[in-house]
C-alpha positions in Angstrom: 19.7 55.5 60.7 20.4 58.9 59.0 23.6 57.9 57.5 21.5 55.4 55.6 19.7 57.5 53.6 20.6 60.0 51.4 18.1 62.9 51.7 17.8 64.7 48.2 15.1 66.7 48.5 15.1 67.5 52.6 18.5 69.1 52.8 19.6 71.1 55.7 18.7 74.3 53.8 14.9 73.0 53.1 14.2 71.5 56.5 15.2 75.1 57.9 13.1 76.6 55.6 9.9 74.6 56.3 10.7 75.0 60.0 11.0 78.5 59.8 7.8 78.6 58.1 8.8 80.6 54.8 5.7 81.1 52.7 7.6 81.8 49.5 9.9 78.5 49.8 9.5 76.4 46.8 11.7 73.0 46.0 14.1 74.0 43.3 13.2 71.1 40.8 10.0 68.7 40.7 10.3 65.6 42.4 8.8 62.1 42.1 6.5 60.8 44.4 7.6 58.0 45.7 11.1 59.8 46.7 9.5 62.7 47.9 7.2 61.0 50.5 9.9 58.8 51.4 12.2 61.5 53.0 9.8 63.6 54.2 8.4 60.4 56.0 11.9 59.8 57.4 12.4 63.1 58.3 9.4 63.3 60.2 10.4 59.7 62.3 13.8 61.2 62.7 12.3 64.2 64.4 13.9 66.8 62.4 10.8 68.2 61.0 7.4 68.3 63.0 4.3 66.8 61.9 2.0 70.0 60.4 4.9 70.9 58.3 4.5 68.6 56.1 1.7 70.0 54.5 4.0 73.0 53.8 6.4 70.4 52.5 3.7 68.8 49.9 2.3 72.6 48.8 5.7 73.5 48.1 6.7 70.7 45.8 5.7 70.1 42.4 5.8 66.2 41.4 7.0 64.5 38.2 3.8 62.3 38.1 0.9 62.5 39.7 0.2 63.6 42.7 -3.5 63.2 43.4 -4.4 63.4 46.9 -5.6 59.5 46.7 -2.6 58.5 45.4 -0.7 60.6 47.6 -2.4 59.0 50.6 -1.8 55.5 49.6 1.7 56.1 48.9 2.1 57.1 52.4 0.2 54.0 53.9 3.0 52.1 52.2 5.8 53.8 53.2 4.3 53.6 56.9 3.7 49.8 56.5 7.3 49.0 55.5 8.7 51.1 57.9 6.7 49.4 60.5 8.1 45.8 59.5 11.8 47.1 60.3 12.5 45.6 63.3 16.2 47.5 63.8 14.1 51.0 64.3 15.2 52.7 67.5 12.0 52.9 70.0 12.0 56.9 69.9 11.8 56.5 65.8 8.9 53.7 66.3 6.8 55.6 68.7 7.5 58.9 66.4 6.2 56.5 63.7 3.1 55.8 65.3 2.3 58.9 66.3 2.6 60.0 62.4 0.4 57.1 61.4 -2.3 58.8 64.0 -1.5 62.2 62.8 -1.9 61.1 59.2 -4.9 59.5 60.0 -6.5 62.9 62.2 -5.3 65.1 59.5 -6.8 63.3 56.6 -3.9 62.8 54.6 -4.4 58.9 54.5 -8.0 57.3 54.9 -8.1 54.8 57.6 -9.0 51.9 55.6 -5.5 52.0 53.9 -3.2 51.4 57.3 -6.1 48.7 58.1 -5.6 47.1 54.6 -2.0 47.0 55.2 -0.4 47.0 58.5 0.3 44.0 60.8 -2.1 43.8 63.6 0.5 44.7 66.2 1.1 48.3 65.1 -2.4 48.8 64.6 -3.4 48.0 68.0 -0.4 50.1 69.2 -1.6 53.2 66.7 -4.9 52.8 68.2 -6.4 52.0 64.6 -8.5 48.8 65.7 -10.6 48.2 68.8 -9.5 44.9 69.3 -5.9 42.8 70.5 -3.7 41.9 67.8 -4.4 38.4 68.9 -8.1 38.4 68.6 -7.4 40.4 65.0 -5.6 37.3 63.9 -8.3 34.6 65.4 -11.3 36.5 63.6 -9.1 36.9 60.2 -8.6 33.4 60.1 -12.2 32.9 60.7 -13.3 35.2 57.9 -10.8 33.5 55.3 -11.9 30.1 56.1 -15.7 30.9 55.5 -15.0 33.2 52.4 -12.7 31.1 50.6 -13.3 27.3 51.9 -17.2 27.5 52.5 -19.7 27.0 49.9 -22.1 29.6 50.2 -22.8 30.9 46.6 -25.0 28.1 45.9 -26.0 26.5 49.0 -29.0 24.6 48.9 -30.5 26.3 51.9 -30.3 29.6 49.9 -31.9 28.0 46.7 -36.1 27.9 46.4 -37.6 24.7 45.4 -40.2 27.0 43.6 -37.4 28.0 41.5 -36.6 24.4 40.1 -40.8 24.0 40.4 -41.3 26.7 37.7 -38.6 25.9 35.7 -39.5 22.1 35.3 -42.8 23.3 34.3 -41.7 25.8 32.1 -39.5 23.2 29.9 -41.7 20.7 29.9 -44.3 23.1 28.4 -42.1 23.8 25.4 -43.8 23.9 21.9 -42.0 21.6 19.3 -42.0 24.4 17.0 -41.4 28.2 17.9 -39.9 31.0 16.5 -37.1 32.9 17.3 -39.1 35.3 19.3 -40.8 32.3 21.3 -37.1 30.7 22.1 -35.9 34.4 23.2 -38.7 34.8 25.5 -37.9 31.4 27.4 -34.2 31.8 27.3 -35.3 34.9 29.4 -37.5 33.3 31.4 -34.8 30.5 32.7 -32.1 33.8 33.2 -35.1 35.6 35.1 -35.5 32.3 37.7 -31.9 31.7 38.1 -31.8 35.6 39.3 -34.6 35.6 41.1 -34.7 32.3 43.0 -30.9 32.5 43.3 -30.5 29.0 41.4 -27.4 27.2 40.5 -27.0 27.9 37.1 -25.1 24.3 36.6 -28.2 22.5 38.0 -30.6 24.5 35.9 -28.2 23.1 32.8 -28.7 20.0 34.0 -32.3 19.8 34.3 -32.7 21.4 30.6 -30.3 18.4 29.5 -32.8 15.9 31.7 -36.1 17.5 29.9 -34.1 17.4 26.6 -33.3 13.9 27.0 -37.1 12.8 27.5 -38.3 15.2 24.6 -35.3 14.0 21.7 -37.1 15.6 19.4 -37.8 19.2 20.5 -35.4 21.1 18.2 -36.2 24.2 21.2 -33.5 22.5 23.1 -30.9 23.3 21.1 -31.5 27.3 21.1 -31.5 26.8 24.8 -28.1 24.8 25.3 -26.2 27.5 24.1 -26.7 29.9 27.0 -24.5 27.7 28.7 -21.0 27.6 28.6 -20.0 24.7 26.1 -17.2 22.9 28.6 -20.1 22.7 31.7 -22.0 20.4 29.3 -19.5 17.6 28.5 -18.8 17.8 32.1 -22.2 17.3 33.0 -22.9 14.3 30.9 -19.8 12.9 32.3 -21.1 13.2 35.7 -24.1 11.6 34.2 -22.3 8.5 32.7 -19.9 8.2 35.9 -23.1 7.7 37.5 -23.9 4.7 36.1 -20.3 3.4 36.5 -20.8 2.7 40.4 -20.5 -0.8 41.6 -23.9 -0.3 43.8 -26.0 1.1 40.5 -26.9 -2.4 38.8 -29.0 -0.8 35.6 -27.0 0.2 32.6 -26.9 3.7 31.2 -30.1 4.7 29.7 -30.3 4.8 25.8 -32.0 8.5 26.0 -28.4 9.3 27.4 -26.6 8.4 24.3 -28.9 10.0 22.2 -28.7 12.9 23.7 -24.6 13.4 23.8 -24.6 12.2 20.2 -27.2 14.9 19.4 -25.2 17.8 21.0 -21.7 16.3 19.5 -23.7 16.2 16.2 -24.9 20.1 16.5 -21.2 21.2 17.3 -22.6 21.9 21.2 -19.7 19.8 22.8 -16.5 18.0 21.0 -16.3 14.3 20.8 -13.0 13.7 22.7 -14.7 16.1 25.5 -17.0 13.2 26.6 -15.0 10.3 25.4 -12.4 10.4 28.2 -15.8 10.1 30.8 -16.6 6.6 29.2 -16.0 3.3 30.6 -14.2 0.7 30.1 -11.2 2.3 28.7 -10.2 1.4 25.2 -7.2 -1.0 25.9 -9.1 -3.0 28.6 -12.1 -3.4 26.3 -9.1 -4.9 23.6 -7.8 -7.1 25.7 -10.9 -9.2 27.0 -12.2 -8.9 23.2 -9.1 -10.5 21.8 -9.0 -13.3 24.4 -12.6 -14.0 23.0 -11.7 -13.9 20.0 -8.7 -16.3 20.1 -10.7 -18.6 21.4 -13.7 -18.6 18.7 -11.2 -18.8 16.1 -9.8 -21.8 18.0 -12.6 -23.2 17.7 -13.5 -22.6 14.0 -10.3 -24.0 13.3 -10.9 -27.3 14.8 -13.9 -27.7 12.5 -12.8 -30.5 10.2 -9.8 -31.9 12.0 -8.6 -35.3 12.0 -8.3 -36.6 15.6 -5.3 -38.6 15.6 -6.5 -40.4 19.0 -9.9 -42.0 17.7 -10.5 -45.3 17.6 -10.7 -48.1 14.8 -14.3 -48.5 15.6 -15.3 -44.3 14.9 -12.9 -44.5 11.8 -15.4 -47.0 10.6 -18.1 -45.6 11.6 -17.2 -42.5 10.1 -16.1 -44.4 6.8 -19.7 -46.2 6.3 -20.8 -45.5 2.6 -24.4 -46.9 3.3 -25.0 -44.3 5.9 -27.5 -41.1 5.0 -25.4 -38.1 3.8 -26.1 -34.6 6.1 -25.0 -30.8 5.7 -25.1 -28.6 8.2 -25.8 -25.5 6.4 -26.0 -23.1 9.4 -23.4 -24.1 11.6 -21.4 -21.1 11.3 -24.6 -18.8 12.0 -25.6 -21.7 15.4 -22.1 -20.3 16.8 -22.5 -17.0 15.8 -25.5 -16.7 17.6 -23.9 -18.5 20.7 -21.0 -15.1 20.7 -23.6 -12.7 20.4 -25.4 -13.9 23.3 -22.3 -14.4 24.9 -21.4 -10.5 24.0 -24.9 -9.2 25.1 -23.2 -8.1 28.6 -20.8 -6.2 26.6 -22.9 -3.9 24.9 -25.1 -3.5 28.3 -21.8 -1.9 30.3 -19.4 -0.7 27.4 -20.5 3.1 27.3 -18.6 3.8 23.9 -20.4 1.1 22.3 -24.0 2.9 23.5 -22.5 6.3 22.1 -21.7 4.4 18.7 -25.7 3.5 18.8 -26.3 6.7 19.6 -24.7 8.6 16.6 -26.2 6.0 14.5 -29.8 7.0 16.0 -29.4 10.6 15.1 -27.8 9.5 11.5 -24.4 11.1 12.5 -22.4 9.2 10.2 -19.5 11.5 10.9 -18.5 11.1 14.1 -20.6 7.1 14.0 -17.4 6.6 11.6 -14.6 7.9 13.9 -16.0 5.4 16.7 -16.1 2.5 14.4 -12.5 3.4 13.3 -11.1 3.8 17.2 -13.3 0.4 17.9 -12.4 -1.3 15.1 -10.8 -3.8 17.1 -14.0 -4.7 19.0 -15.5 -5.6 15.9 -18.6 -3.5 17.0 -20.8 -4.5 13.9 -20.9 -8.0 15.4 -23.6 -6.8 17.7 -27.2 -6.6 16.2 -28.2 -3.1 17.8 -25.3 -1.7 16.2 -25.6 -3.5 12.9 -29.7 -2.8 12.6 -28.4 1.0 12.7 -26.2 1.1 10.1 -28.6 -0.8 8.0 -31.2 2.1 8.4 -28.2 4.4 7.4 -27.9 2.4 4.2 -31.4 2.1 3.4 -31.6 5.8 4.4 -28.3 6.1 1.7 -29.8 4.4 -1.0 -33.3 5.1 -1.1 -33.3 7.5 -4.0 -31.2 5.7 -5.7 -32.9 2.1 -5.6 -36.1 4.3 -6.7 -34.6 5.0 -9.7 -33.9 1.4 -10.5 -37.2 0.2 -9.4 -38.7 2.9 -12.2 -36.2 1.7 -14.6 -36.8 -2.0 -14.2 -40.9 -1.8 -14.4 -40.3 0.5 -17.2 -38.3 -2.1 -19.1 -40.5 -4.7 -18.3 -43.3 -3.1 -19.3 -41.7 -2.1 -22.3 -40.8 -5.8 -23.5 -44.5 -6.5 -22.7 -46.0 -3.8 -24.0 -48.4 -2.4 -21.6 -49.1 0.6 -22.1 -45.9 2.2 -23.4 -44.9 3.6 -26.7 -42.4 5.0 -28.9 -42.8 8.2 -27.5 -43.0 7.2 -24.4 -39.8 5.4 -24.5 -37.7 7.8 -25.9 -38.7 10.3 -23.6 -37.9 8.0 -20.8 -34.6 7.1 -22.1 -34.1 10.8 -22.5 -34.7 12.0 -19.2 -33.6 8.7 -17.3 -31.9 10.2 -14.0 -28.6 9.6 -13.3 -27.3 7.7 -10.1 -25.0 9.2 -8.2 -23.8 7.2 -4.6 -22.1 9.4 -1.7 -18.7 8.2 -0.5 -20.2 7.7 2.6 -22.5 4.6 1.4 -19.5 2.6 0.6 -17.8 3.7 4.1 -20.7 2.3 5.4 -20.6 -1.1 3.7 -16.5 -1.4 4.5 -18.0 -1.0 8.6 -20.9 -4.0 7.9 -18.7 -6.2 6.4 -19.9 -9.5 6.1 -22.5 -8.9 8.3 -24.8 -7.5 6.0 -26.1 -11.6 5.5 -28.3 -10.4 8.4 -30.3 -8.5 6.1 -30.7 -10.2 2.7 -33.3 -8.1 1.3 -30.8 -4.9 1.9 -28.1 -6.6 0.2 -30.0 -7.2 -2.9 -30.9 -3.7 -3.0 -27.6 -2.7 -2.7 -26.0 -4.7 -5.5 -29.3 -3.4 -7.6 -28.1 0.4 -6.8 -24.6 -0.3 -7.4 -25.2 -2.0 -10.8 -27.3 0.8 -11.4 -24.5 3.3 -10.3 -21.6 1.6 -12.5 -24.3 1.6 -15.3 -24.6 5.5 -15.2 -20.5 5.8 -14.9 -20.4 4.0 -17.6 -22.8 5.5 -19.9 -21.1 9.0 -19.0 -17.8 7.2 -20.1 -19.3 5.9 -22.9 -21.2 9.2 -24.0 -18.1 11.5 -22.6 -18.3 13.6 -25.9 -21.1 15.4 -24.7 -23.9 13.7 -26.4 -25.7 13.0 -22.8 -28.9 13.6 -20.9 -29.4 16.5 -18.8 -29.5 14.9 -15.9 -25.9 13.4 -16.3 -24.5 16.3 -17.3 -25.5 18.3 -14.2 -24.1 15.5 -12.0 -20.9 14.7 -13.4 -20.6 17.5 -15.9 -17.8 18.7 -13.8 -15.7 15.7 -13.7 -13.6 13.8 -16.0 -16.1 11.1 -17.3 -13.3 8.1 -17.4 -11.8 9.0 -14.0 -15.8 9.0 -12.5 -15.6 5.4 -14.3 -12.7 4.4 -12.4 -13.6 5.8 -9.1 -17.0 3.9 -9.7 -15.3 0.9 -10.3 -12.8 0.9 -7.5 -15.8 1.8 -5.0 -17.9 -1.1 -6.4 -14.7 -3.8 -6.0 -13.9 -2.5 -2.7 -17.5 -3.0 -1.8 -17.6 -6.6 -3.2 -14.6 -7.2 -1.2 -15.4 -6.2 2.1 -19.2 -6.7 2.0 -21.0 -8.4 -0.4 -18.5 -11.4 -1.5 -18.0 -12.4 2.5 -22.2 -11.8 3.5 -22.8 -14.7 0.3 -20.8 -16.9 2.5 -23.2 -16.8 5.4 -26.4 -16.9 3.5 -26.9 -20.7 3.0 -28.6 -22.1 -0.2 -29.9 -18.5 -1.7 -29.7 -18.7 -5.3 -31.2 -15.3 -5.9 -28.6 -13.5 -3.7 -25.9 -15.3 -5.8 -27.6 -14.1 -8.6 -27.9 -10.3 -7.7 -24.2 -10.4 -6.7 -23.3 -12.3 -10.0 -25.1 -9.6 -12.3 -22.9 -6.4 -10.5 -19.9 -8.9 -10.7 -20.1 -9.7 -14.2 -20.1 -5.9 -15.1 -16.6 -5.9 -14.1 -13.3 -7.5 -16.4 -12.6 -10.9 -15.6 -9.4 -9.8 -14.6 -10.7 -7.8 -11.7 -13.1 -10.7 -11.0 -10.3 -13.3 -10.8 -8.7 -10.8 -8.3 -11.5 -10.8 -6.3 -11.9 -14.5 -6.3 -8.3 -14.8 -4.9 -8.8 -12.1 -2.1 -12.2 -13.7 -0.8 -10.3 -16.9 -0.4 -7.7 -16.0 1.6 -6.1 -18.0 4.1 -5.8 -15.7 7.0 -9.1 -14.8 7.9 -9.5 -13.4 11.1 -13.6 -13.9 11.5 -14.5 -16.7 13.5 -17.5 -16.8 11.5 -16.2 -16.4 8.3 -13.9 -19.4 9.5 -16.1 -21.2 10.8 -18.3 -21.4 7.6 -15.4 -22.0 5.5 -14.1 -24.8 7.4 -17.9 -26.6 7.8 -18.5 -26.3 4.0 -14.5 -28.0 3.2 -15.8 -30.7 5.9 -19.6 -31.1 4.5 -17.5 -31.4 0.6 -15.0 -33.8 1.8 -17.8 -35.9 3.4 -20.1 -35.7 0.2 -17.1 -36.6 -1.9 -16.0 -39.9 0.5 -19.9 -41.3 -0.4 -20.0 -40.1 -3.9 -21.0 -42.9 -5.8 -23.0 -43.8 -9.1 -26.8 -44.6 -7.1 -26.5 -41.3 -5.3 -25.3 -39.0 -7.7 -28.5 -37.1 -7.7 -29.2 -36.7 -4.0 -25.4 -35.6 -3.3 -25.1 -33.6 -6.2 -28.1 -31.3 -4.8 -26.0 -30.9 -1.8 -23.0 -30.0 -3.1 -24.9 -27.1 -5.4 -26.2 -25.7 -1.9 -23.0 -25.6 -0.9 -21.9 -24.2 -3.8 -24.4 -21.3 -3.5 -22.8 -20.0 -0.2 -19.0 -21.2 -0.8 -18.5 -21.5 -4.5 -14.6 -20.9 -4.1 -13.8 -23.3 -1.0 -16.3 -26.2 -2.5 -14.3 -25.9 -6.0 -10.9 -25.9 -4.2 -11.9 -28.9 -1.9 -13.0 -30.8 -4.7 -9.7 -30.1 -6.8 -7.8 -30.8 -4.0 -10.0 -34.3 -3.6 -9.1 -34.8 -7.3 -5.7 -34.3 -7.0 -5.0 -36.2 -4.2 -6.8 -39.3 -5.1 -6.6 -40.4 -8.7 -8.7 -43.2 -8.6 -11.6 -40.8 -8.1 -11.0 -39.5 -11.6 -13.6 -42.3 -12.9 -16.3 -41.5 -10.4 -15.7 -37.8 -10.7 -16.2 -38.1 -14.7 -19.5 -40.0 -14.3 -20.9 -37.8 -11.6 -20.7 -34.9 -13.9 -21.7 -36.3 -17.1 -25.0 -37.5 -14.5 -25.3 -34.3 -13.4 
C-alpha cells in the first residue's frame, strides 16, 4: 500500500525528525493543505508516526493556502471519510484509521459533527461516534428524510389558526375605497403581521385577497395590495379557480365577477394574458370545430331559401303561380333565424371561459386585450352573442361621445342660425372660428370592424356613428382645403403635426373600411327604416363616385359567409321575384310599396334581381315600363 503513495513532504528524514521530537525542525518548503494532510494521515495509518506527533508536524509546516483550524479539521474529516470507504485496506490499517478518527475528535482537531455528517454508519459505530447501531441509524435516517422532504409541515392546516383568517377577512371587508399611500402601506403591514403571527399560508391569503377584490371590483386599494405577492402566483391561483368550474360535478357556470377580476388584473399588467389563457376551456380548436359544424348547417339553411323544389307537384306549382292571391313579404325572416341561432348558442356562452374573459375585458374598458381575443376567436364569431355585442356597443358609445357632442352642437347651431332664433352675425362668426376639430381614435374603427353587421341591433347608435364619421370626414376635408394655414387654432392643434392631405386620405380609408365592414352590411338587417338609410347615404355621398361604386360591388359579394346576411339577401331576392311574378297594372301601388320596403334594406339585391328578371323575360318589359311610369 505504501508503494501507491509517493510522499513528497513526509520523507524518511522528516518522519525521523518528528519521531525524535526535534523542536527546531521545519519543513523546507510551503505545502498545499490538502496534499500535506493526506500524506500525514497515511503515515499515521501505516504506523510510521504516532498520532500525537501530528501536532508537531502541523506546527512545522507553512501552508500555501489558508490553514485555519476549522478548515484543517474539515479536510481531515474528508480524508478519513474517503479512506474509510477503501475496502482493500488491510485490517491493521483500518484499526489504526478508527483509532485516528477517535483521537482527532478527542484532541479537538476535528469536530465530532464533521464525522457524523460525512462518514458511513458502520464506521461511526466502529469508532464509537454514535450510540445506536448502524442499521438502526439507517432506519432513523430514512424516517427523518421522509418527514423533511415528503411530508407537508410548513403550512399544515393543524398549525394554522382560524383567528388569523377571521382577522384578515374583517380587515379586507373594511378597506376604504379611497385610501392614501400611507393607508395602503399600513394595510400591507397588517397583512404581513397576520401571516407571520398566525402562521398563515401566503397563497391562501392571496386567494382571500382576490376573493374580496372580486366582491369589491370598484375598490382600487386592492390593486396596491396585490403586488406584495409574487406575480406568477396570481395566474396560478386564478387558474385553479377556473379549473374548479370545469369539473363535471359543478353545475353552475363561471361567475362574471371572476372574469371581471381577471380582466382587471390583466389590464393593470399584474398578470399576463397568456399565463391565464392556458387554464381556460374549451381549447380553441375544439370550439372552432364545433362552431364550424354549426355555421355550415346554418349556411345550408340560408342557401335553401328561394331554391326551386324539382320534386314539387303540379298543384303546388299552380298554387304558387296564382295571380289573384295576396302577396306578402317577410322583412324579418333573417332576424328570426338569427334569434334562433342566438338561443341555440346560449349554452356555448355559459360554458366557454374564453368568451367570458372577452366579456370581462369589455366590462373593464380594456379594448387592447379585447381586440387580441377578438382576433384569436374570430372563427367563433363572438360578436354574435348579445352580451358581447352590448359590451362592444358601450365602448363604441364611449369612444364617439365627445365627437357626437360636437356634431350635435354644430347641427343645433346650424338649425337655429337658419331659423334666426337668437343668433346674430357676431355669434355666428365666433362659432365658426372656434368650431372644434373632430378627431377619432384608431380603436373606434377597430371596434366597428369587430362588430360588423351586428350594428343593426342598435339603430340609434348606428345613426350616431354615421353622423360622427361624417363630421370627422368634413373636419379632415376642411383641414386639407385650408392646408395653407388659414385654419382655426383648434384644427392646427390637432392636425398641425400631420400632412393635411395624408390626414384626409387616412380618414377616407378609415370611413371606407367602416362602411364596407359595418354600416352597409348592418343596413341589410334593418327592415324598412328610411332614416338609417338616409344617414348612411349622407356619409356615403361625401366619397367620390368611384369609391361608392366599389363599395357597392364589395357589398354584394357572392362569397358571403355570415348566415344571417345570406338569409337576408336570399329572402329579399325571393320576395322580389314573387312581386315581379304578380306585377300587373291593377296592383302597381301596392306592389310598388313592397318593392320600396325591400329596397330600403337591400337595394343592391333588389335592383340586381329586377335587372336579371327583365333580362330573362322580354315580355315583362311592357309591364315594367308601365310600373315605373305609374309609380
